[in-house]
N, C-alpha and C positions, 0 to 999 in steps of 0.2 A: 428502707424499702425502695427508694428511688434507684439505688445502685442495682438492685436485683431486676427492676423493671428495664433498666438500660441494658443489662446483660441479656435479657430475654429478647429485647428489640434487636440487639446486635446479632444474636444467634438466628433470629428470623430473617434478617437481611442476608446473612451468610448463606442460609439455606436457599433463599430466593435466587441469589446469584449463581448457585450451583445448577439451577435449571436453565440458565441462559449462557451457554458456553460455545455455541456454534453460530455460523451465519444463518442457518436454517431456523434456529430457535430465537436468535437475537443475542447480543452481547452487551455487557455494560461498558460504557466509557465514563469513568468516574462514577457518578451517581445516576447517570442517564442510561436507560435501556435503549439501545440502538437496534432497529430492525433493518432487515436487508431484503433485497429482491434480486432475482436473476435478471441481468440486464445484457442485452445484445449491444456489442460495440458497433457503431455505424459503419456501413460499407465493409462488413466482415461476416464471417461465420463463427465468430468468437463471442462467448458469453462469460460473464463474471458476476458474482454476487456483490452488489454495492449497497451502501446505506440508502434507505428509502428517502431520507431527508436531504440527500445531496442533489445538487442541480448542475446542469451544464454550465461551465464557467463562461460568463459573458465575455465577448470579444474584447471590449475595452479594458476589462480587468486582466485578461490573459496577456494583452500587450504590455501591461505594467509589470505583472508578476513573472512573465516568461518572455522577455523581449527578444530572445534569440530566434533566428530563422529555423533552428532545430528544435523548437519547442514541441512538446507532444501534440499530436493531431487532435486528440480527444481528452479533455480535462473535465472532471466533475469536482465539485467543491462543496464544503459546508456552507450554510447560509451566510456566515460571517467571513468567508474566504480564508479561514485559518487552517483548514485541513484540505489537502488537494490530492487527487489521484489522477494520474495521466497515463495515456497509452499511445504507443506508436508501434509500427511494424517495420522490421528490417528484412529486406529481400535476401534471405539466406536459409538454407536448410543445414542444420548442424547435428552432429552426433555427440555422444556423452562428453568426451574430453573437450571438444570444440566449444561447448557452451561455457565451460569453466575458463577456457582461454579468452573468450569474448568478455566474460566478467572481468578478468584481469586487465584487459585492454581498456574497458570503461573506467576501472579504478585508476589506472595510470593516467588516463586523460583528465580525470577530475583532479587528481593531485598535481598534475603538471600545470593546470590552470590556476590552482590555488594550493601551493605547497603546505600551507597551514592546515589543510584538511587531513585528518587522520581517519583511515578506514577502520571501522570498529568491528562489527560482526560480519561474518560471511559464511554462507552455507550453501551446500548443494543438496537438493532433495527432489522429490517427485510431486507433481500436482495430483489432485484426486483422480484425474483422468490417466495418470501415468506418464505424463510428459516430463522431460528433464527441466528442472528449474534451478537457477543459480542466482543468489542475491547477496547484496552487501548493504551496509548502512554507514552513515557518517553524519557528523554535525556540520552544518553549513551556515552561511550568512546570506540573507536576502533583504528585500525591501521591508520585510516585517521583523527583522532582527535575526536572532539565532534560531536555527530550525533543525529538527530531526528529519533525515532523508533516508529513504530506502530505494534502491534500484534493483529491479528484478528482470531477469532474462529467462524466457521460456521457449524451448525448442518445440515448434509445431510442425505440422506436415509440410507446409509450403513456405513458412517464414519464421522469423524469430519475433516473439512478442516482447516488447520492452515496456515495462511498467515502472512508474515512479510514484512515490508517496512522499508527502512532507506535511509536517505540522510544527507548531511551536515546540521548542525544546522542552518546556515545562509540561507539555502534554504527551511526551514520548511514552512514558510508562502506561498511560491509558490506552495507547494505540498499538504498542509493539506487537502484542499477540494478535490483535484484530487484523492488522494489515497482512500478517503472515497467513491467516486463515482466508482472507479475501483472495490473495494471489493464488492460493492452492486451488481455488474453485474455478480457475480459468479452464474453459472447455472449448474445444474446436469441434464443430459439427462434422461428423465423418461421412 
């Protein structure tokens, strides 16, 4: 009888997960239901749906995790600092093929800095608002150990949005779809 009860419980969990598959409804990260809110990026007319539980990364943590002068201007993080989402703007206006070329330049720069890095997935698609988006991901190494990283470039009206995402490598499968859904929600007030 216990086996049948477990099957029913598993089926109920699976049905529950099917109800939460977008940033608007919430999405599961492992066993945790993550909810999101539409967030304005400071000093811009850009919004993105971000996890409710994320906070602005404190400056002292940012100096350690992102010591480069080229660190993203705006970084939000999970409360344990293990999942980070950052944003910067590049002063350029690009058309379809140019955003792909810029992605390739970013990939080359990353592999030139560390030839051991292998670019994994890469994709060109549209945001929900219809802007051109080009992204790629790779496994990297940082102060926290091995990490899963995604770089995203989105062509907007007045500039290029550069988004980064990273988490521990062991959490990649929990976040892979979620980060894609978040970046698709980037909107520019027209």
